[in-house]
C-alpha positions as CSV (number, residue, x, y, z in Angstrom):
1,M,-11.1,40.0,-32.1
2,N,-9.6,38.9,-28.8
3,V,-11.0,39.8,-25.4
4,K,-9.0,39.2,-22.3
5,I,-10.5,39.5,-18.8
6,D,-8.2,39.4,-15.8
7,I,-9.9,38.8,-12.5
8,D,-8.0,39.1,-9.3
9,C,-9.8,37.2,-6.5
10,T,-9.2,34.5,-3.9
11,P,-10.5,31.0,-4.4
12,E,-13.1,31.7,-1.7
13,E,-14.4,34.8,-3.6
14,A,-14.5,32.8,-6.8
15,R,-16.5,30.0,-5.2
16,T,-18.9,32.5,-3.7
17,F,-19.3,34.4,-7.0
18,L,-20.0,31.1,-9.0
19,G,-22.3,29.8,-6.3
20,L,-20.2,26.7,-5.5
21,P,-20.4,25.2,-2.0
22,D,-17.6,25.6,0.5
23,V,-16.1,22.2,1.0
24,K,-13.4,23.2,3.4
25,P,-15.1,21.8,6.5
26,L,-15.8,18.5,4.7
27,Q,-12.2,18.4,3.5
28,E,-10.9,19.0,7.0
29,A,-13.1,16.3,8.5
30,M,-12.0,13.8,5.9
31,M,-8.3,14.6,6.3
32,K,-8.7,14.1,10.1
33,E,-10.4,10.7,9.5
34,V,-7.6,9.7,7.1
35,E,-5.0,10.8,9.6
36,E,-6.6,8.8,12.4
37,R,-6.8,5.7,10.2
38,M,-3.2,6.0,9.2
39,R,-2.1,6.3,12.8
40,A,-4.2,3.3,13.8
41,N,-2.7,1.2,11.0
42,L,0.9,2.2,11.7
43,S,1.1,-0.5,14.4
44,A,0.6,-3.1,11.7
45,M,3.7,-1.8,10.0
46,D,5.9,-2.4,13.1
47,P,8.8,-4.6,12.0
48,E,8.3,-7.1,14.8
49,T,4.6,-7.5,13.9
50,M,5.4,-8.0,10.2
51,F,8.1,-10.5,11.1
52,K,5.7,-12.6,13.2
53,T,3.0,-12.4,10.6
54,W,5.0,-13.3,7.5
55,L,7.9,-15.5,8.7
56,P,6.2,-18.7,9.9
57,A,4.4,-19.3,6.5
58,G,7.5,-18.2,4.6
59,L,9.7,-20.6,6.5
60,Q,7.4,-23.5,5.9
61,G,7.3,-22.7,2.2
62,W,11.1,-22.6,2.0
63,E,11.5,-25.8,3.9
64,Q,9.0,-27.6,1.6
65,M,10.8,-26.2,-1.4
66,Q,14.2,-27.3,0.0
67,K,12.9,-30.8,0.7
68,M,11.5,-31.1,-2.8
69,F,14.8,-29.8,-4.3
70,W,16.9,-32.4,-2.3
71,A,14.5,-35.2,-3.1
72,N,14.8,-34.4,-6.9
73,M,18.6,-34.2,-6.5
74,A,18.7,-37.6,-4.7
75,S,16.5,-39.3,-7.3
76,S,18.5,-37.9,-10.2
77,E,21.7,-39.1,-8.6
78,A,20.2,-42.5,-8.0
79,D,19.1,-42.7,-11.6
80,K,22.6,-41.8,-12.7
81,N,24.1,-44.5,-10.6
82,K,21.7,-47.2,-12.0
83,K,23.0,-46.6,-15.6
């Protein structure tokens, strides 16, 4: 035996009928907070700020790697000439 019940109601009516709390005010407050935080953090995503933050350390690392690479090349060339 199959029983099918079709209820036509809005989500608000269903919440009220089932005794569930209305979380819409909480959800709106949380979304407003998230939006404010995102707007505040957008300045950190400014290309100029990112460039100033990341580039100095990145350049030093590349310079050190380049120096190490050239030192290894020079020493291997010197070893080759000794033989």
